[in-house]
C-alpha positions in Angstrom: 7.6 -28.8 -42.4 11.1 -28.9 -43.9 13.8 -31.4 -44.9 15.9 -29.7 -42.1 13.3 -30.3 -39.4 15.7 -31.5 -36.7 18.0 -28.5 -37.1 15.1 -26.2 -37.3 13.6 -27.4 -34.1 16.9 -27.1 -32.3 17.5 -23.6 -33.5 13.9 -22.5 -32.6 14.3 -23.8 -29.1 17.8 -22.4 -28.6 16.8 -18.9 -29.9 13.7 -18.9 -27.8 15.6 -19.8 -24.7 18.3 -17.1 -25.4 15.8 -14.4 -26.3 13.7 -15.2 -23.2 16.6 -14.4 -20.9 16.0 -10.6 -20.9 12.3 -11.0 -20.1 13.1 -13.6 -17.5 15.6 -11.3 -15.8 13.2 -8.4 -16.1 10.4 -10.3 -14.3 13.0 -11.5 -11.7 13.9 -7.8 -10.9 10.2 -6.8 -10.9 9.5 -9.7 -8.5 12.3 -8.6 -6.2 11.2 -5.0 -6.3 7.6 -6.1 -5.2 9.1 -8.3 -2.5 11.1 -5.5 -1.0 8.2 -3.1 -1.3 6.1 -5.4 0.8 9.0 -6.2 3.2 9.8 -2.5 3.8 6.2 -1.4 3.9 6.4 0.9 0.9 3.2 2.5 -0.2 2.0 2.4 -3.8 1.2 5.9 -5.1 -2.4 6.3 -6.2 -1.5 9.3 -8.3 -3.3 8.2 -11.5 -5.6 11.1 -12.7 -9.1 10.6 -11.3 -7.9 8.1 -8.6 -8.7 10.4 -5.6 -7.9 14.0 -5.2 -4.9 13.8 -2.9 -1.4 12.6 -3.1 -0.1 10.0 -0.6 2.5 12.5 0.4 1.5 12.3 4.1 0.9 8.6 4.5 4.3 7.9 6.0 3.7 10.6 8.6 1.1 8.4 10.3 4.1 6.6 11.8 6.5 9.6 12.1 7.4 11.7 15.1 7.8 15.5 15.3 11.2 16.8 16.3 12.3 20.4 16.0 9.1 21.1 14.1 10.1 18.6 11.4 8.7 15.1 10.7 11.3 12.5 11.3 11.1 9.5 8.9 13.3 6.4 8.7 12.9 5.3 5.1 14.4 2.2 3.3 17.6 3.0 1.4 16.2 1.8 -1.9 19.3 3.0 -3.8 21.6 0.8 -1.8 19.3 -2.2 -1.8 18.7 -2.0 -5.6 22.4 -1.5 -6.3 23.2 -4.7 -4.4 20.4 -6.6 -6.1 21.7 -5.4 -9.5 25.0 -7.0 -8.9 23.4 -10.4 -8.0 23.2 -9.9 -4.3 20.3 -10.8 -2.1 19.8 -8.5 0.9 18.1 -9.8 4.0 18.9 -6.8 6.3 17.3 -3.5 5.2 19.2 -0.2 5.4 17.3 2.9 6.4 18.0 6.6 5.9 16.6 9.2 8.2 15.1 12.4 6.8 13.7 15.6 8.3 10.7 16.9 6.4 9.1 20.3 6.8 5.3 19.7 7.1 4.2 22.9 5.4 6.6 23.0 2.4 7.4 19.3 2.1 11.1 20.1 1.7 13.2 17.1 2.8 16.6 17.3 4.4 18.9 14.3 4.6 20.4 13.9 8.1 23.1 11.5 7.1 21.9 9.1 9.9 21.8 5.5 8.7 20.2 2.5 10.4 20.2 -1.2 9.7 17.9 -4.0 10.6 14.1 -4.3 11.1 11.8 -1.3 11.0 12.5 1.4 13.5 10.0 3.4 15.5 10.9 7.0 16.4 10.3 8.6 19.8 10.6 12.1 20.9 11.0 12.5 24.7 11.2 16.1 25.6 13.8 17.4 23.1 15.5 14.0 22.8 15.1 11.9 19.6 15.2 8.0 19.9 15.1 5.2 17.4 14.2 1.7 18.6 13.5 -1.7 17.1 13.3 -5.1 18.7 17.1 -5.5 18.9 18.7 -2.0 18.8 18.3 1.5 20.2 19.8 4.7 19.2 19.7 8.3 20.3 20.7 11.6 18.6 23.2 13.4 20.8 24.6 16.7 19.5 23.2 15.9 16.0 25.1 12.6 16.0 23.3 9.2 15.9 24.8 7.0 18.7 23.9 3.6 20.2 21.9 3.7 23.4 20.4 1.4 25.9 16.6 1.6 26.7 14.3 -1.0 28.3 11.6 -0.6 25.7 10.7 -0.7 22.1 7.1 0.3 21.5 6.3 1.3 25.1 6.0 4.9 26.4 9.1 6.8 27.6 9.2 9.6 30.1 11.8 12.0 31.7 12.4 11.6 35.4 15.0 14.0 36.8 16.2 14.6 33.2 16.8 10.9 32.7 14.8 8.6 30.4 12.6 6.0 32.1 10.4 3.4 30.5 6.8 2.7 31.2 5.3 -0.7 30.2 2.1 -2.6 30.9 2.5 -5.5 33.3 -0.1 -8.1 32.4 0.1 -9.9 35.8 0.0 -6.7 38.0 -2.5 -5.2 35.5 -0.6 -1.9 36.0 1.8 0.4 34.2 5.3 -0.4 35.6 8.1 2.2 35.6 11.6 1.0 34.7 14.6 3.1 35.8 18.3 2.9 35.2 20.1 1.6 38.3 23.8 0.6 38.8 22.8 -3.0 38.3 20.8 -2.3 35.1 17.2 -1.5 34.3 14.9 -2.2 37.2 11.1 -2.2 37.6 10.8 -0.2 40.8 7.3 1.4 40.8 4.0 1.5 39.1 1.7 4.3 38.0 -1.4 5.0 40.1 -4.4 4.8 37.8 -8.1 5.6 38.4 -10.2 2.8 39.9 -11.1 0.1 37.4 -14.8 0.3 38.1 -14.8 4.0 37.0 -12.8 3.8 33.8 -13.7 0.3 32.4 -10.2 -1.0 31.6 -10.3 -3.4 28.7 -9.0 -6.3 30.6 -9.8 -9.7 29.1 -10.9 -7.9 26.0 -9.0 -7.0 22.9 -6.5 -4.2 23.7 -5.1 -2.9 26.9 -5.0 0.6 28.4 -2.7 2.9 26.5 -0.6 5.5 28.3 0.7 8.4 26.3 3.1 10.9 27.9 4.3 14.3 26.7 7.3 15.7 28.5 8.0 19.4 28.7 11.0 20.5 30.8 10.4 18.7 34.2 6.7 18.3 33.6 4.8 15.2 32.4 1.5 15.5 30.7 -0.1 12.0 30.8 -3.1 10.8 28.7 -4.7 7.4 29.6 -6.7 5.7 26.9 -9.2 3.1 28.1 -11.9 1.2 26.3 -13.9 4.3 25.3 -12.7 7.1 27.5 -9.7 9.4 27.6 -8.2 10.7 30.9 -5.6 13.4 31.5 -3.3 14.1 34.4 -0.6 16.7 34.8 2.2 14.7 36.4 2.3 11.0 37.2 1.7 9.6 40.7 3.9 6.6 41.4 4.0 3.9 44.1 7.1 1.8 44.7 7.1 -2.0 44.7 8.8 -3.7 47.6 10.3 -7.2 47.5 6.9 -8.7 48.5 5.2 -6.9 45.7 3.4 -4.5 48.0 3.1 -0.8 47.1 5.2 1.8 48.9 4.3 5.5 48.8 6.6 7.4 46.4 6.8 11.1 45.7 4.8 12.2 42.7 6.5 13.5 39.5 4.3 16.6 39.7 6.1 19.8 40.2 2.9 21.8 40.6 -0.3 21.1 42.5 -3.1 19.6 40.5 -6.4 21.4 40.4 -8.5 18.7 38.9 -11.2 16.7 40.8 -9.8 13.8 42.7 -12.7 11.5 41.8 -10.4 9.6 39.5 -7.3 9.7 41.6 -6.2 13.0 40.2 -7.1 12.1 36.6 -9.4 14.4 34.6 -12.0 12.9 32.3 -11.7 14.6 28.9 -15.3 14.0 27.8 -18.2 12.6 29.8 -19.7 11.1 26.6 -18.1 7.8 25.8 -16.5 7.2 22.4 -18.4 5.0 20.0 -15.5 2.5 19.7 -15.0 -0.1 22.3 -11.2 0.2 22.3 -8.4 2.5 23.4 -7.8 3.6 19.8 -8.7 6.9 18.1 -8.1 9.0 21.3 -5.0 11.2 21.3 -3.4 13.7 23.6 -1.6 16.9 22.7 -0.6 20.4 23.8 -2.3 23.4 22.3 -1.3 27.0 23.1 0.6 25.7 26.2 -2.5 23.9 27.5 -3.4 20.2 27.5 -5.5 19.2 24.5 -7.0 16.0 23.0 -8.5 14.6 19.8 -11.3 12.1 20.0 -12.5 10.5 16.7 -16.0 9.2 16.5 -18.1 7.3 13.9 -15.2 5.1 12.9 -17.4 2.2 12.1 -19.3 4.2 9.4 -16.2 5.0 7.4 -17.0 8.8 7.9 -15.0 9.6 11.0 -15.4 13.0 12.7 -12.7 14.4 14.9 -13.5 16.5 18.0 -10.7 18.6 19.4 -10.8 19.5 23.1 -8.8 22.0 25.2 -8.2 22.0 29.0 -8.2 25.4 30.8 -7.0 24.0 34.2 -10.7 23.6 35.3 -12.7 21.8 32.6 -12.5 20.5 29.1 -14.3 22.2 26.2 -14.5 21.4 22.5 -12.9 24.1 20.3 -13.1 22.5 16.8 -14.5 19.5 14.9 -13.6 18.1 11.5 -15.1 15.4 9.2 -12.1 13.4 8.0 -12.0 11.9 4.5 -13.9 8.8 3.9 -12.0 5.7 4.9 -9.6 7.4 7.3 -8.7 4.8 9.9 -5.3 5.8 11.3 -4.5 9.1 13.0 -1.6 10.8 14.5 -1.5 14.0 16.7 1.9 15.7 16.9 2.7 18.6 19.3 5.0 21.3 18.0 7.7 23.1 19.9 6.3 25.9 22.0 3.1 23.7 22.3 1.4 25.7 19.5 -1.0 24.4 16.8 -0.4 20.6 16.7 -0.4 18.6 13.5 -3.0 16.0 12.8 -2.3 13.3 10.2 -5.2 11.1 8.9 -4.4 8.1 6.8 -7.0 6.0 4.9 -7.1 2.3 4.5 -5.4 2.5 1.1 -2.5 4.5 2.4 -3.5 8.0 1.3 -2.5 10.6 3.8 -4.0 14.0 4.7 -2.3 16.5 7.0 -3.9 19.3 9.1 -3.0 22.0 11.5 -5.3 22.7 14.5 -5.5 26.5 14.8 -7.8 28.7 16.8 -10.4 28.9 14.0 -10.3 25.1 13.6 -8.6 22.5 11.3 -6.6 23.8 8.4 -5.7 21.4 5.6 -2.0 21.5 4.5 -1.8 21.7 0.8 1.8 20.7 0.0 1.7 20.5 -3.8 0.3 22.9 -6.3 -1.4 21.9 -9.6 1.8 22.1 -11.7 3.8 20.0 -9.3 0.9 17.6 -8.9 0.6 16.9 -12.6 4.3 16.6 -13.0 4.2 13.9 -10.3 1.2 12.3 -12.0 3.1 12.1 -15.4 6.1 10.7 -13.7 4.1 8.0 -11.9 2.1 7.2 -15.1 5.4 6.4 -16.8 6.4 4.2 -13.9 3.0 2.4 -13.9 3.1 1.7 -17.6 6.8 1.1 -18.1 6.8 -2.4 -16.7 4.0 -3.8 -18.9 5.4 -2.0 -21.9 8.9 -3.4 -21.4 7.4 -6.9 -20.8 5.4 -6.7 -24.1 8.5 -5.6 -26.1 10.7 -8.3 -24.6 8.0 -11.0 -25.3 8.0 -9.9 -29.0 11.7 -10.8 -29.4 11.2 -14.6 -29.5 8.1 -14.2 -31.7 10.0 -12.1 -34.2 12.9 -14.7 -34.3 10.4 -17.6 -34.7 8.6 -15.7 -37.5 11.8 -15.3 -39.5 12.9 -18.9 -39.0 9.4 -20.1 -40.2 9.7 -18.0 -43.3 13.1 -19.5 -44.2 12.7 -23.1 -43.2 9.0 -24.1 -43.3 6.6 -24.8 -46.2 3.3 -22.9 -45.9 1.4 -25.0 -48.4 -1.4 -27.3 -47.2 -3.5 -29.7 -49.2 -6.7 -31.6 -48.5 -8.1 -33.7 -51.3 -8.0 -31.6 -54.4 -8.0 -28.3 -52.5 -4.8 -26.4 -51.5 -4.3 -23.3 -49.3 -1.4 -21.3 -47.9 -1.0 -21.4 -44.1 -1.0 -18.0 -42.4 2.4 -16.7 -41.2 3.0 -16.1 -37.5 3.4 -12.4 -38.1 0.0 -12.0 -39.8 -1.7 -14.1 -37.2 -0.1 -12.0 -34.4 -1.2 -8.8 -36.1 -4.8 -10.1 -36.5 -5.0 -11.1 -32.9 -3.6 -7.7 -31.8 -6.4 -6.0 -33.8 -9.0 -8.2 -32.2 -7.7 -7.5 -28.7 -7.5 -3.8 -29.5 -11.1 -3.3 -30.5 -12.4 -5.7 -27.8 -10.6 -3.9 -25.0 -10.7 -0.3 -26.3 -14.4 -0.2 -26.8 -15.3 -1.1 -23.2 -12.5 1.1 -21.9 -13.7 4.0 -23.9 -17.3 3.5 -22.7 -16.1 3.1 -19.1 -13.9 6.2 -19.3 -16.6 8.4 -20.7 -19.0 7.0 -18.1 -16.7 7.3 -15.1 -14.1 10.0 -15.9 -15.2 12.0 -12.8 -15.6 8.9 -10.7 -14.2 8.9 -7.1 -11.9 5.9 -7.4 -10.3 6.5 -4.0 -13.6 6.3 -2.1 -14.4 3.1 -4.0 -11.1 1.5 -3.0 -11.7 2.6 0.6 -15.3 1.1 0.7 -14.1 -2.2 -0.8 -11.2 -2.5 1.6 -13.2 -1.5 4.7 -16.3 -3.4 3.5 -18.5 -0.4 4.0 -21.4 0.9 1.9 -20.7 3.9 -0.3 -22.5 5.4 -3.3 -19.5 4.6 -5.5 -20.1 0.9 -4.9 -23.6 1.1 -6.5 -22.2 3.1 -9.4 -19.3 0.7 -9.8 -21.6 -2.4 -9.8 -23.9 -0.8 -12.4 -21.0 0.2 -14.7 -19.2 -3.1 -14.2 -22.2 -5.2 -15.1 -22.8 -3.1 -18.2 -19.2 -3.5 -19.3 -19.2 -7.2 -18.6 -22.3 -7.6 -20.8 -20.6 -5.6 -23.5 -17.5 -7.8 -23.3 -19.7 -10.9 -23.5 -21.5 -9.6 -26.6 -18.2 -8.8 -28.2 -16.9 -12.3 -27.5 -20.1 -13.9 -28.8 -19.8 -11.8 -32.0 -16.2 -12.9 -32.5 -17.1 -16.6 -32.0 -20.2 -16.4 -34.3 -18.6 -14.7 -37.2 -15.5 -16.9 -37.0 -17.6 -20.0 -36.8 -19.9 -19.0 -39.7 -17.4 -17.2 -42.0 -14.0 -18.1 -40.6 -13.1 -14.4 -40.0 -12.8 -11.9 -37.2 -12.3 -8.2 -37.7 -8.5 -8.7 -37.3 -8.4 -11.7 -39.7 -10.6 -9.9 -42.2 -8.2 -6.9 -42.2 -5.2 -9.2 -42.5 -6.7 -11.5 -45.2 -7.0 -14.6 -43.0 -9.6 -17.3 -42.4 -10.1 -20.0 -39.8 -11.1 -23.4 -41.3 -11.2 -27.0 -40.3 -8.3 -29.2 -41.4 -10.8 -30.5 -44.0 -10.9 -26.9 -45.3 -14.6 -26.7 -44.4 -16.1 -23.8 -42.4 -14.9 -23.7 -38.8 -18.3 -24.0 -37.0 -19.5 -22.4 -33.8 -18.3 -25.3 -31.5 -14.8 -25.3 -32.8 -14.6 -21.5 -32.8 -15.7 -21.4 -29.2 -13.2 -24.1 -28.2 -10.2 -22.4 -29.8 -11.0 -19.1 -28.2 -11.4 -20.7 -24.7 -8.2 -22.6 -25.1 -6.4 -19.4 -25.9 -7.0 -18.2 -22.3 -5.3 -21.4 -20.9 -2.4 -21.7 -23.3 -1.4 -18.0 -22.8 -1.8 -18.2 -19.0 -4.6 -15.7 -19.0 -2.9 -13.6 -21.7 0.3 -13.2 -19.7 2.8 -15.4 -21.7 2.4 -15.9 -25.4 5.5 -18.0 -26.0 3.7 -21.5 -25.7 1.2 -20.8 -28.6 4.0 -19.3 -30.7 6.2 -22.4 -30.2 3.2 -24.7 -30.9 2.7 -22.8 -34.2 6.4 -23.1 -35.1 6.7 -26.8 -34.3 3.6 -28.3 -35.8 3.2 -29.2 -39.5 -0.1 -27.3 -39.9 1.0 -24.3 -37.8 -1.5 -25.0 -35.1 -1.6 -23.7 -31.6 -3.2 -25.7 -28.8 -6.6 -24.3 -29.5 -6.3 -25.4 -33.2 -5.1 -28.9 -32.2 -8.1 -29.3 -29.9 -10.6 -27.8 -32.3 -9.0 -29.5 -35.4 -8.7 -26.1 -37.2 -6.1 -24.2 -39.1 -5.6 -20.5 -40.1 -5.0 -19.8 -43.8 -4.6 -17.0 -46.2 -8.1 -16.3 -47.6 -7.0 -15.6 -51.2 -4.8 -18.7 -51.5 -7.6 -21.2 -51.5 -7.8 -23.1 -54.8 
């Protein structure tokens, strides 16, 4: 190799280590970013052209509340988190910023309210805005976020005599228990009177429990009871007190008006006689529409093609006023009542996190289109840069050690190789890298070009939904057919590369760069050795992620051999140098 081999080895290893620091730090930051994205529940934007037809602009709204006709979102403060990480910190507690977003325009307004800790759920009780997690509770009073004390986190909240009370499911009593603020603290003092179990089929001893959803307007409570596959409504909640022996004591109802519904279900009204096709309390939602009780029931969830049915109550009976097939894969819904009880919002979110927003109006459902074509493509270009920036930076950083090793080999190593009476010149690291790049380019670009032409109008979003939900969809059959074709094409390309390298010692890249692959005896490579060296490339580059090991192997072996060459007993030479 050189009469300065020891110094050369030390310099190569030292420079490789130093030049690997930027790429190591880059991957460290990428890893932290992914970690915090998962921890904070951030959603990856599927805004690559052709990957669905809708932004994920509304996906966060599936967890939001509606306050003063604006969506309330508590989002991670990424700027503060990344600023601390950039200075070497490691943040365990996540900071949150609260924003108000106009549903129609998408304009966001920062409130200046900041939270810290685990994820917060937002609640709107009447006109009061609450934030709760497992340890802390806050309330907005006079537009100022202040600490508060509530007996609940994810349970319903109601207003009784203008004071907040909590309602939670008691598994032993199998009832909803009401907690009120007393001088001695929060006390469970009564429970909600529900319809008889034999009429509503409570999901006791089955997955899920009854869900009670309450909408408070002034002094009135509009209650919706979700059971296994039925939805009930009641204007006002009837309570019974609990004495020291656990026996019910009659207690005045919260109703301020007489109820005109049939008393068959203890004053509860059945929204729809037909049972839902899901055996759970999910996908049934209460709302107010034009000042009247309303409800959304979503059917056909198991098919992946959910259909929403919207019902309205006229004080006597329920009637369906609109229906809507939601996008394929929608599996989370949210119905949010606006102030004045007019035109509620419906947010549908698919399994991949893509959100769709609608307004229920007298003609039916109206889709909210928040972004026009110009803004959409501007966002697409921005996200394309984000998607491809990380791998591009990684490739550039990985070239730094290779470039330094290439220069050191030119200065300190002897490229001549002899076997018997024959002599050749070993290929340089730069020419070998260029040849490999050319081979990778044509082997990947050809299938990608064929695939793009074949599937440029393909519905990628529906494919992602069908895979995640394990449901049949026409895109699956198309994807299998195209994928099988492209795999066959890739196999043919690989066999072609192995065969021509084994028989003639060249590949398209080596031919253009004037290189040949030979045995160390300077005889033709052969099919077996050609196959072995290509298979070993996958292992020594860690599935083509890190190219530093083969570069170091070429730099530190006398015949400039990577691991595949050592196993196959081959070398790469300059074709015109053989004498």
